[in-house]
Residue frames relative to the residue before (quaternion, step in Angstrom):
aa qw qx qy qz dx dy dz
X 1.0000 0.0000 0.0000 0.0000 0.00 0.00 0.00
X 0.6439 0.5374 -0.3012 0.4537 3.55 0.88 -1.00
X 0.7291 0.4488 -0.2619 0.4454 3.60 0.74 -1.07
X 0.5946 0.5462 -0.3568 0.4698 3.54 1.16 -0.69
X 0.6399 0.5228 -0.3224 0.4618 3.65 1.00 -0.78
X 0.6441 0.5073 -0.3188 0.4756 3.56 0.91 -0.92
X 0.6643 0.5073 -0.3120 0.4518 3.58 0.83 -1.01
X 0.6228 0.5411 -0.3417 0.4501 3.61 0.97 -0.84
X 0.6577 0.5106 -0.3231 0.4498 3.62 0.89 -1.04
X 0.6684 0.5143 -0.2927 0.4507 3.55 0.90 -1.01
X 0.6557 0.4858 -0.3254 0.4777 3.72 0.85 -0.88
X 0.6933 0.4783 -0.3122 0.4394 3.62 0.74 -0.92
X 0.6180 0.5434 -0.3369 0.4574 3.57 1.10 -0.71
X 0.6631 0.5014 -0.2999 0.4680 3.53 0.95 -0.79
X 0.6363 0.5306 -0.2961 0.4753 3.54 1.12 -0.92
X 0.6877 0.4700 -0.2958 0.4676 3.59 0.83 -0.84
X 0.6006 0.5741 -0.3633 0.4215 3.62 1.09 -0.51
X 0.6605 0.5212 -0.3056 0.4457 3.56 1.19 -0.42
X 0.7651 0.1744 -0.0993 0.6118 3.60 1.22 -0.57
X 0.3931 -0.7357 0.4931 0.2470 3.65 -0.63 1.02
X 0.1744 0.7707 -0.5948 0.1477 3.60 0.09 1.21
X 0.5579 -0.6061 0.4453 0.3508 3.54 -1.21 0.55
X 0.6055 -0.5603 0.4383 0.3568 3.59 -1.25 0.63
X 0.4362 -0.6824 0.5239 0.2637 3.58 -1.05 0.82
X 0.7809 0.1106 -0.0654 0.6113 3.58 1.11 -0.67
X 0.1204 -0.8452 0.5139 0.0833 3.56 0.31 1.24
X 0.5691 -0.6029 0.4506 0.3309 3.44 -1.28 0.54
X 0.1183 -0.7948 0.5943 0.0323 3.63 -0.83 0.97
X 0.0838 -0.7853 0.6080 0.0813 3.60 -1.10 0.55
X 0.1328 -0.7252 0.6718 0.0718 3.51 -1.15 0.77
X 0.0158 0.7707 -0.6324 0.0768 3.53 -0.81 1.25
X 0.0758 0.8056 -0.5771 0.1100 3.56 -0.54 1.18
X 0.3049 -0.6796 0.6381 0.1950 3.55 -1.16 0.87
X 0.0032 -0.7883 0.6135 -0.0458 3.57 -0.55 1.15
X 0.7809 -0.1529 0.0498 0.6036 3.59 -0.01 1.30
X 0.8116 -0.1818 0.1972 0.5190 3.57 -0.75 -1.13
X 0.6548 0.5375 -0.2735 0.4556 3.55 1.34 -0.25
X 0.2145 -0.6980 0.6638 0.1613 3.51 -1.20 0.75
X 0.0838 -0.7652 0.6363 0.0510 3.51 -1.00 0.91
X 0.0870 -0.8092 0.5803 -0.0307 3.57 -0.76 1.19
X 0.0423 -0.8037 0.5931 -0.0225 3.56 -0.67 1.09
X 0.0138 0.7788 -0.6269 -0.0177 3.61 -0.93 0.79
X 0.1050 0.7942 -0.5802 0.1469 3.53 -0.89 1.09
X 0.4154 -0.6419 0.5684 0.3039 3.53 -1.23 0.48
X 0.2710 -0.8179 0.5047 0.0545 3.48 -0.94 1.18
X 0.1292 -0.8195 0.5579 0.0217 3.61 0.14 1.38
X 0.3003 -0.7370 0.5767 0.1844 3.60 -1.27 0.54
X 0.6089 -0.5808 0.4048 0.3579 3.50 -1.21 0.49
X 0.0116 -0.8327 0.5524 0.0364 3.66 0.95 -0.89
X 0.7031 -0.5150 0.2425 0.4261 3.59 0.75 1.21
X 0.4914 0.6195 -0.4603 0.4035 3.62 1.11 0.52
X 0.4555 -0.6072 0.5582 0.3350 3.56 -1.28 0.34
X 0.2868 -0.8081 0.4980 0.1292 3.48 -0.58 1.24
X 0.8144 0.2818 -0.1754 0.4760 3.55 0.23 -1.20
X 0.7726 0.2696 -0.2460 0.5195 3.52 -0.73 1.21
X 0.7459 0.3121 -0.1686 0.5637 3.58 1.32 -0.33
X 0.7575 0.2809 -0.1578 0.5678 3.60 0.30 -1.26
X 0.7372 0.1624 -0.1309 0.6426 3.49 0.99 -0.73
X 0.2754 -0.7931 0.5207 0.1551 3.63 -0.25 1.31
X 0.5108 -0.6230 0.5074 0.3058 3.52 -1.19 0.55
X 0.8620 0.1756 -0.1071 0.4633 3.56 -1.16 0.57
X 0.6159 0.4633 -0.3622 0.5242 3.53 1.12 0.81
X 0.5773 -0.6121 0.4183 0.3422 3.52 -1.02 0.87
X 0.0848 -0.7958 0.5996 0.0010 3.57 -0.92 0.91
X 0.4442 -0.6950 0.4962 0.2711 3.59 -0.84 0.91
X 0.3735 -0.7765 0.4399 0.2531 3.60 1.38 0.02
X 0.7703 0.1391 -0.1779 0.5964 3.46 0.81 1.15
X 0.4307 -0.6578 0.5071 0.3532 3.62 -1.09 -0.56
X 0.7190 0.3590 -0.3414 0.4875 3.49 -1.35 0.52
X 0.8054 -0.1671 0.1316 0.5533 3.64 -1.02 -0.61
X 0.6665 -0.4946 0.3630 0.4236 3.57 -1.23 0.32
X 0.5252 -0.6024 0.5048 0.3263 3.51 -1.25 0.58
X 0.1119 -0.7947 0.5936 0.0597 3.59 -0.94 0.86
X 0.0863 -0.7593 0.6413 0.0688 3.51 -1.28 0.52
X 0.0594 -0.8189 0.5706 0.0169 3.57 -0.80 0.89
X 0.1902 -0.7598 0.6153 0.0889 3.56 -1.27 0.65
X 0.3952 -0.7437 0.4935 0.2173 3.56 -0.87 0.90
X 0.7586 0.1847 -0.1230 0.6126 3.54 1.33 -0.36
X 0.6321 -0.5002 0.3800 0.4537 3.67 -1.09 0.19
X 0.0859 -0.7746 0.6249 0.0460 3.56 -1.17 0.74
X 0.3080 -0.7139 0.5830 0.2361 3.52 -1.33 -0.01
X 0.0030 0.7778 -0.6256 0.0601 3.53 -0.83 1.15
X 0.8449 -0.0689 -0.0071 0.5304 3.60 -0.81 1.19
X 0.7099 -0.5089 0.2414 0.4228 3.51 0.91 1.18
X 0.6075 0.5109 -0.3621 0.4888 3.56 1.27 0.43
X 0.3784 -0.7188 0.5407 0.2185 3.58 -0.94 0.91
X 0.1164 -0.8040 0.5830 0.0132 3.48 -0.79 1.18
X 0.3955 -0.7432 0.4818 0.2430 3.53 -0.63 1.13
X 0.6290 -0.4858 0.4396 0.4184 3.58 -1.25 0.36
X 0.4480 0.6873 -0.4810 0.3091 3.57 -0.91 0.84
X 0.4878 -0.6376 0.5005 0.3240 3.58 -1.28 -0.21
X 0.0832 -0.8110 0.5786 -0.0250 3.51 -0.92 0.91
X 0.4129 -0.6285 0.5797 0.3139 3.52 -1.30 0.49
X 0.2715 -0.7667 0.5764 0.0788 3.50 -1.02 1.21
X 0.1115 0.8198 -0.5449 0.1360 3.59 -0.13 1.22
X 0.1576 -0.7906 0.5873 0.0718 3.54 -1.18 0.56
X 0.1814 -0.6854 0.6742 0.2070 3.48 -1.49 0.11
X 0.1838 -0.8089 0.5419 0.1350 3.63 -0.14 1.18
X 0.0869 -0.7484 0.6560 0.0443 3.46 -1.31 0.65
X 0.6399 -0.5207 0.3934 0.4058 3.60 -1.23 0.34
X 0.8042 0.2628 -0.0779 0.5274 3.57 0.95 -0.89
X 0.8002 0.1013 -0.0067 0.5911 3.57 1.21 -0.49
X 0.1195 -0.7615 0.6277 0.1088 3.62 -1.04 0.76
X 0.2617 -0.7078 0.6253 0.1986 3.51 -1.33 0.39
X 0.1905 -0.7645 0.6099 0.0856 3.60 -0.88 1.02
X 0.0793 -0.7899 0.6075 0.0258 3.53 -1.01 0.89
X 0.1350 -0.7123 0.6787 0.1171 3.50 -1.30 0.66
X 0.0084 -0.8049 0.5923 -0.0346 3.53 -0.81 1.06
X 0.4745 -0.7103 0.4430 0.2720 3.55 -0.88 0.94
X 0.6307 0.5154 -0.3440 0.4673 3.59 1.19 -0.24
X 0.0373 -0.8403 0.5398 -0.0331 3.58 -0.28 1.33
X 0.4701 0.6950 -0.4044 0.3638 3.54 1.39 0.31
X 0.6733 0.5118 -0.3058 0.4373 3.59 1.19 -0.40
X 0.5185 -0.6104 0.4883 0.3465 3.55 -1.27 0.38
X 0.1539 -0.7892 0.5555 0.2118 3.65 1.04 -0.86
X 0.2877 0.7544 -0.5255 0.2682 3.50 0.84 1.03
X 0.7467 0.1708 -0.1429 0.6267 3.53 1.34 -0.16
X 0.5804 -0.6224 0.4044 0.3350 3.53 -1.09 0.78
X 0.5715 0.6083 -0.3856 0.3933 3.62 1.11 -0.38
X 0.6070 0.5631 -0.3585 0.4312 3.56 1.26 -0.36
X 0.5947 0.6175 -0.3627 0.3653 3.56 1.13 -0.53
X 0.0994 -0.7786 0.6186 0.0351 3.59 -0.91 1.00
X 0.3326 -0.7860 0.4814 0.1996 3.52 -0.54 1.10
X 0.5526 0.6269 -0.3826 0.3940 3.53 1.32 -0.31
X 0.7044 0.3996 -0.2636 0.5241 3.59 1.21 -0.43
X 0.4322 0.7140 -0.4602 0.3027 3.59 1.20 0.14
X 0.3102 -0.7490 0.5612 0.1668 3.61 -0.90 0.89
X 0.7713 -0.1797 0.1539 0.5908 3.59 0.91 -0.89
X 0.0091 -0.7540 0.6514 0.0836 3.46 -1.32 0.28
X 0.0105 0.8192 -0.5686 0.0744 3.58 -1.03 0.77
X 0.4679 -0.6880 0.4908 0.2584 3.60 -1.15 0.47
X 0.0013 -0.7609 0.6483 0.0262 3.50 -1.25 0.65
X 0.3675 -0.7197 0.5465 0.2198 3.51 -1.16 0.58
X 0.3982 -0.7218 0.5275 0.2053 3.60 -0.86 1.11
X 0.0926 -0.7802 0.6117 0.0925 3.57 -1.15 0.47
X 0.5182 -0.6320 0.4838 0.3129 3.47 -1.25 0.51
X 0.2193 -0.7702 0.5812 0.1444 3.61 -0.98 0.72
X 0.5306 -0.6111 0.4902 0.3237 3.50 -1.23 0.65
X 0.6834 0.4416 -0.2628 0.5186 3.57 1.10 -0.83
X 0.3553 -0.6720 0.6119 0.2184 3.47 -1.30 0.73
X 0.1982 -0.7691 0.6013 0.0875 3.60 -0.80 1.04
X 0.3146 -0.7862 0.5054 0.1658 3.53 -0.22 1.26
X 0.7817 0.2047 -0.0913 0.5820 3.52 1.08 -0.97
X 0.5967 -0.5342 0.4583 0.3854 3.53 -1.18 0.52
X 0.0348 -0.8204 0.5678 -0.0576 3.52 -0.73 1.11
X 0.0322 -0.7694 0.6379 0.0098 3.59 -0.92 1.00
X 0.0279 0.8060 -0.5823 0.1022 3.48 -0.71 1.14
X 0.2957 -0.7247 0.6068 0.1388 3.53 -1.27 0.51
X 0.1400 -0.7304 0.6643 0.0745 3.59 -1.14 0.96
X 0.2236 -0.7781 0.5764 0.1110 3.57 -1.03 0.69
X 0.0302 0.7755 -0.6254 0.0808 3.53 -0.97 1.08
X 0.8325 -0.1587 0.0445 0.5289 3.50 -0.49 1.35
X 0.7322 -0.4771 0.2422 0.4215 3.55 0.85 1.14
X 0.6180 0.4075 -0.4117 0.5316 3.60 1.18 0.46
X 0.3695 -0.7405 0.5180 0.2162 3.59 -1.24 0.29
X 0.1597 -0.7104 0.6663 0.1607 3.48 -1.40 0.23
X 0.2365 -0.7711 0.5753 0.1364 3.63 -0.69 1.05
X 0.1218 -0.7661 0.6291 0.0504 3.53 -0.94 0.90
X 0.0704 -0.7542 0.6528 0.0110 3.56 -1.15 0.90
X 0.0508 0.8284 -0.5444 0.1218 3.53 -0.47 1.22
X 0.1730 0.7410 -0.6397 0.1090 3.54 -1.05 0.80
X 0.7970 0.1297 -0.1631 0.5669 3.57 -1.02 0.90
X 0.6949 -0.4013 0.3068 0.5117 3.63 -0.61 -1.07
X 0.5691 0.5826 -0.3884 0.4310 3.55 1.14 0.57
X 0.0185 -0.7938 0.6067 -0.0364 3.56 -1.05 0.83
X 0.0532 -0.7338 0.6753 0.0525 3.52 -1.15 0.75
X 0.0459 -0.7803 0.6235 0.0169 3.54 -1.29 0.48
X 0.0664 0.7700 -0.6346 0.0047 3.54 -1.25 0.33
X 0.4859 -0.6959 0.4540 0.2711 3.62 -1.08 0.80
X 0.1445 -0.7604 0.6248 0.1023 3.49 -1.20 0.54
X 0.2045 -0.8220 0.5252 0.0812 3.59 -0.36 1.26
X 0.2138 -0.7966 0.5581 0.0910 3.58 -0.67 1.13
X 0.2965 -0.7540 0.5148 0.2802 3.67 1.25 -0.46
X 0.3086 0.7747 -0.4977 0.2387 3.63 1.10 0.39
X 0.6787 0.4861 -0.3360 0.4361 3.60 0.93 -0.76
X 0.6304 0.5164 -0.3498 0.4622 3.57 1.01 -0.74
X 0.6466 0.4981 -0.3412 0.4661 3.61 1.02 -0.79
X 0.6384 0.5384 -0.3486 0.4256 3.61 0.98 -0.73
X 0.6223 0.5269 -0.3244 0.4794 3.61 1.05 -0.80
X 0.6590 0.4993 -0.3041 0.4732 3.58 0.92 -0.94
X 0.6575 0.4986 -0.3363 0.4538 3.65 0.93 -0.75
X 0.6383 0.5077 -0.3483 0.4620 3.60 0.97 -0.79
X 0.6884 0.4835 -0.3134 0.4406 3.64 0.73 -0.92
X 0.6268 0.5312 -0.3206 0.4713 3.59 1.09 -0.81
X 0.6859 0.4690 -0.3174 0.4569 3.63 0.78 -0.86
X 0.6963 0.4909 -0.3011 0.4284 3.63 0.79 -0.94
X 0.5999 0.5843 -0.3495 0.4202 3.51 1.21 -0.70
X 0.7643 0.3664 -0.1573 0.5067 3.50 1.15 -0.91
X 0.7577 0.2337 -0.1720 0.5845 3.59 1.28 -0.13
X 0.0496 0.8776 -0.4746 0.0460 3.55 0.73 1.14
X 0.7001 0.4343 -0.2999 0.4808 3.65 1.22 0.09
X 0.4555 0.6690 -0.4324 0.3974 3.57 1.12 0.78
X 0.1912 -0.8223 0.5079 0.1711 3.70 0.13 1.05
X 0.5983 0.5752 -0.3662 0.4209 3.63 1.02 -0.69
X 0.6886 0.4740 -0.2932 0.4639 3.60 1.00 -0.78
X 0.5869 0.5301 -0.3665 0.4901 3.56 1.21 -0.46
X 0.6351 0.4930 -0.3352 0.4912 3.59 1.07 -0.66
X 0.6468 0.5199 -0.3343 0.4467 3.60 0.95 -0.76
X 0.6661 0.4977 -0.3102 0.4609 3.56 0.95 -0.87
X 0.6401 0.5231 -0.3041 0.4734 3.56 0.99 -0.83
X 0.6392 0.5313 -0.3190 0.4553 3.58 0.93 -0.89
X 0.6485 0.5303 -0.3116 0.4485 3.53 0.96 -1.05
X 0.6661 0.4990 -0.3042 0.4635 3.60 0.90 -0.88
X 0.6615 0.5284 -0.2990 0.4401 3.52 0.98 -1.01
X 0.6842 0.4938 -0.2792 0.4584 3.60 0.89 -0.95
X 0.7208 0.4026 -0.2335 0.5136 3.58 1.18 -0.61
X 0.4349 -0.7240 0.4357 0.3112 3.60 1.27 0.29
X 0.3406 0.7374 -0.5055 0.2911 3.55 1.00 0.76
X 0.8451 -0.2382 0.1625 0.4501 3.53 -1.53 -0.16
X 0.3018 -0.7751 0.5296 0.1661 3.70 -0.28 1.21
X 0.6566 0.5345 -0.3327 0.4154 3.57 0.97 -0.89
X 0.6408 0.5190 -0.3064 0.4756 3.52 1.14 -0.73
X 0.6239 0.5356 -0.3290 0.4643 3.53 1.05 -0.75
X 0.6513 0.5299 -0.2842 0.4629 3.51 1.07 -0.99
X 0.6228 0.5406 -0.3235 0.4639 3.60 1.01 -0.80
X 0.6637 0.4930 -0.2963 0.4781 3.58 0.95 -0.85
X 0.6412 0.5289 -0.3204 0.4544 3.57 0.97 -0.91
X 0.6805 0.4936 -0.2898 0.4575 3.57 0.92 -0.93
X 0.5961 0.5372 -0.3550 0.4796 3.63 1.12 -0.60
X 0.6765 0.4869 -0.3041 0.4613 3.54 0.90 -0.81
X 0.6790 0.4987 -0.2848 0.4574 3.55 0.94 -0.83
X 0.5511 0.6009 -0.3776 0.4389 3.55 1.24 -0.53
X 0.6716 0.4874 -0.2857 0.4792 3.64 1.17 -0.54
X 0.7588 -0.3261 0.2075 0.5242 3.60 1.26 -0.20
X 0.6502 -0.5267 0.3688 0.4047 3.56 -1.20 0.41
X 0.0411 0.7910 -0.6060 0.0736 3.56 -0.99 0.90
X 0.5132 -0.7037 0.4243 0.2477 3.46 -0.66 1.31
X 0.6864 0.5027 -0.2628 0.4550 3.57 0.91 -1.08
X 0.6416 0.5506 -0.2830 0.4528 3.51 1.07 -0.99
X 0.6679 0.4998 -0.2994 0.4630 3.54 0.92 -0.92
X 0.6443 0.5376 -0.2932 0.4582 3.58 1.04 -0.80
X 0.6560 0.4809 -0.2917 0.5033 3.56 1.10 -0.81
X 0.6188 0.5519 -0.3560 0.4309 3.54 0.92 -0.82
X 0.6250 0.5465 -0.3226 0.4546 3.55 0.94 -1.00
X 0.7148 0.4789 -0.2654 0.4351 3.55 0.75 -1.25
X 0.6519 0.5049 -0.3393 0.4527 3.65 0.94 -0.79
X 0.6775 0.5032 -0.2979 0.4460 3.55 0.86 -0.97
X 0.6003 0.5347 -0.3511 0.4800 3.61 1.09 -0.74
X 0.6574 0.5054 -0.3155 0.4614 3.58 0.87 -0.88
X 0.6886 0.4735 -0.2614 0.4829 3.61 1.06 -0.87
X 0.3609 -0.7397 0.4695 0.3196 3.61 1.40 -0.14
X 0.4016 0.6659 -0.5031 0.3771 3.52 1.01 0.78
X 0.0326 -0.8902 0.4536 0.0279 3.58 0.72 1.13
X 0.5828 0.5955 -0.3599 0.4198 3.53 1.17 -0.61
X 0.6848 0.4624 -0.2419 0.5086 3.56 1.04 -0.98
X 0.6321 0.5306 -0.3473 0.4454 3.52 1.04 -0.57
X 0.6218 0.5257 -0.3276 0.4793 3.58 1.13 -0.60
X 0.6247 0.5296 -0.3237 0.4738 3.57 1.09 -0.72
X 0.6343 0.5265 -0.3225 0.4653 3.52 1.06 -0.89
X 0.6621 0.5020 -0.3279 0.4495 3.58 0.91 -0.80
X 0.6122 0.5374 -0.3415 0.4688 3.60 1.04 -0.70
X 0.6509 0.5193 -0.3024 0.4639 3.57 0.99 -0.89
X 0.6784 0.4874 -0.2876 0.4685 3.52 0.95 -1.03
X 0.6739 0.4935 -0.3335 0.4371 3.62 0.84 -0.81
X 0.6074 0.5523 -0.3363 0.4615 3.58 1.06 -0.80
X 0.6278 0.5304 -0.3104 0.4777 3.60 1.05 -0.93
X 0.6884 0.5130 -0.2946 0.4197 3.52 0.79 -1.04
X 0.6725 0.4971 -0.2821 0.4703 3.50 0.95 -0.93
X 0.6727 0.5073 -0.2834 0.4580 3.58 1.11 -0.64
X 0.7660 0.4021 -0.1697 0.4720 3.52 0.94 -1.11
X 0.0852 -0.8534 0.4900 0.1559 3.51 1.27 -0.82
X 0.0320 0.8013 -0.5898 0.0949 3.57 0.55 1.23
X 0.7279 -0.3952 0.3255 0.4561 3.58 -1.34 0.00
X 0.8629 -0.0011 -0.0686 0.5008 3.50 -0.95 1.11
X 0.2163 0.8155 -0.5130 0.1580 3.53 1.09 0.80
X 0.5734 0.5772 -0.4092 0.4131 3.62 1.14 -0.62
X 0.6678 0.5065 -0.3109 0.4482 3.67 0.85 -0.97
X 0.6484 0.5038 -0.3467 0.4533 3.63 1.01 -0.69
X 0.6231 0.5156 -0.3457 0.4758 3.57 1.02 -0.71
X 0.6567 0.4963 -0.3385 0.4560 3.62 0.84 -0.70
X 0.6277 0.5465 -0.3185 0.4537 3.55 1.04 -0.82
X 0.6296 0.5124 -0.3267 0.4841 3.60 0.98 -0.91
X 0.6846 0.4920 -0.3101 0.4393 3.63 0.76 -1.04
X 0.6558 0.5151 -0.3292 0.4430 3.61 0.93 -0.76
X 0.6933 0.4968 -0.2783 0.4417 3.53 0.97 -1.01
X 0.5996 0.5638 -0.3488 0.4483 3.57 1.17 -0.66
X 0.6396 0.5484 -0.3163 0.4361 3.51 1.02 -0.88
X 0.6934 0.4929 -0.2672 0.4525 3.56 1.11 -0.63
X 0.5357 0.6611 -0.4001 0.3406 3.53 1.27 -0.24
X 0.5040 -0.6356 0.4656 0.3539 3.65 -0.83 0.73
X 0.3716 -0.7118 0.5451 0.2411 3.55 -1.11 0.64
């Protein structure tokens, strides 16, 4: 079976070289920066073309290279965690065994094989395997589609074809590293108001500890008036529903703007006045 597959690939490659036709399963790449980690996926992207895919073109309970052409690969620039398993930085073959009610996902360090036949699989080079549950999609995916969603610097990989989709999380630990970097920097540079603003902004944008963000903001403002810190303080207090203190912050910010007259200060004053009007009483 393996040799027939290789022969077919060689024959079709020669045939295509005679007539300039488009690829039936073009190579696709997914490259995402997820926190400190770059994830790079390469796969051949076949189309349904009015065929029944799951259970027929892609047989159930049989190893699948999860694409077309050479095996699908996924690489990570830093260590990640998948299904409670630590995965070292590197490139891996991404292989699956689809099932009607359950799929098995494999990562294998040997990326030189096609994995067009189960006999090619070597468990000795397997990095991890885990189960996922397929779901039906409302959308019909004509072509095999692999995509990545990002949530707080971790990733979720989605694989979709026809009306079937699987997904699994990839933890990069980037958020935890970011928090550690913030605390390390502020501990050694306690007199940098811009970095207090940056730390507070990071927490605010990630819906993290508002009280900690406010503490950093106030430390920065204790060193002097700062346009960015006032804006952040208002935003954080509004989120905390501390509207009385938000109004006081707006008054302080407006007084500073009128005194210092930075670029576009009049527009900033108007913005504060309008936002204060909208605060609940």
